[in-house]
N, C-alpha and C positions, 0 to 999 in steps of 0.2 A: 678268652669268655670262661675257657672250662680252667684254665688255669685259677683264676679268681673266685669260682666258686665257694671251695673250702673257706676262704677266708671270708667272705660273704655271708655264709652260711653259720660260721662263729661269732660274728659281730651283728648282724641283723635278727630281727624278731618280728615276728607278727604283729600289728598295731590293734590293740583290743577294740571290738564293737560296743560302739556307746549308743545306743538305739535309745534311751532315754533322755540323755543329754541335748538331741539337736532341737535344733531351734527352728519352729513351724513358719516357714515362709509362706504368705500369701500368693495366690496366682497370681499371674499375670494381669495387668490392667486391661480392659477391655477398651479399645478408644473410643471417644466419647463422640459420635456422628451429630452435627447440627445440621437442622433441617432449614430451608427457606423459600421462599415463594420466587416462582421462574414463568418465564412465559412460554409455554409452549405451542409453537405454530406448526399443529399435526398435518399432513400432506393431503389427508383426505376430509378434512372439513375447511369451512368456509372463515371460521373464525377463530383468530389465536383465543388461547384461554391460559389461566393462571395454574400452575401446578405446585407440589410441594416436590421439593428434590432435598436428597440426605447428601452432607457431604461428611467425607471420610477424612480426619487430622493427616496432614502429614508424621512421617514418623520422626523426620526430626523439624519441630518448627524453628529451630531456630536457624534454619536455610531463609525465614523470612519469604514462604512461597505459598500460595494460597490454597486452602483446602480442596480435595478432589471431589469435584461431582458426581454422584453416581446415577450414571445415564444410559445404564442398559437397557431398559425396558425401551427406549426409543430408538437407539441406533446398535446396529452391529459392529460397528467401529466407526468412532467419531473423530473431528479435527476440531481445534479450537481457535477462534479470530479475535483477539479482542479488539473492542471496537475503540472507538475514544470513550474516553472515562464518561461516565463510569459501566458500559455495558461490553459484555462477555457470551459470543455465538458459539455453539457447538451445532455442526451440522455433520452428515454421514459423507466419509470421503468414497464411498461406492456407492452411493445412490445412481448417478449418472450412468455409470457402468453397470447395473444391473436394472436399466430401464423402472426405474420407482417413476411414479407420476411426480407430475409438476405439485409443486405446493399451494395449493388453494387459497391455503390461510395469507399466507405473503402475496400472491396475485389478487386477493381482496383487498388486503390494507393499501395495496400499491396502486389500486384499481388498474391493474394490468399495463402499467408504464414502466415497470422497470425493465432494462435494457438487455437483462440476462436470465431466463428463468429459474429458477430455487427448486431442487429435487429433493423427496423425502423430508421428513422432519428436520426440525429448525428448534434447537431450545436454546433461550436466551437468559442469562442470568447477569444480576448487578455488583458492581463490585462495591464494598464497603472500604471507602476511602482511597486517597491519593495512592498509596504503596502498593495496591491491589495483592493483600495479604488476607481477605475474607471478602465472604458474600452477606448482603442484605436482602433484602423482599424487593424482590420488581414486581410493578404493577403496571395499569393500563397509560400511568402518565409517561410510561417508555416507549409508548408504542408509537408517537411520532419520530423518535431519535431511529428506532429502529427500520420504521418506512423508509424515511430518510436515506438510510442506509443500503437499504434494498433498491432505493431507488440507482442510488450512484454505484452500486458494485458493478465492475467491468469483467 
């Protein structure tokens, strides 16, 4: 390297500073969040309720996957379970270990007949279309299918 320096110094020169000709780059685009209605089964309430959930789009939408629902207010660590089309349930993976209370909302809509109790909060979202690439608003018309799922869960 030291032997190349005299040759390099003779042939190379410092590039001029062109501050005025720089092209202004726009700031990176913020992802557009979508909002959908979901059904929240709070552990300490007797009835489920409709909530608004924001979903973050994926970094690479070409992968064809669903946006990511932001559910941190309801769970510390969540698990997802796609049900038969079109519902998607999210629940706490640690609720049973943390001695969370039995979910009264689910107990109420199943009239206590579920073979296995649910613990902690549960959120149900509704897929939009058969390819499960997005969510649409869930509502009270989805409660019978959710009740049937909770009753049959083993």
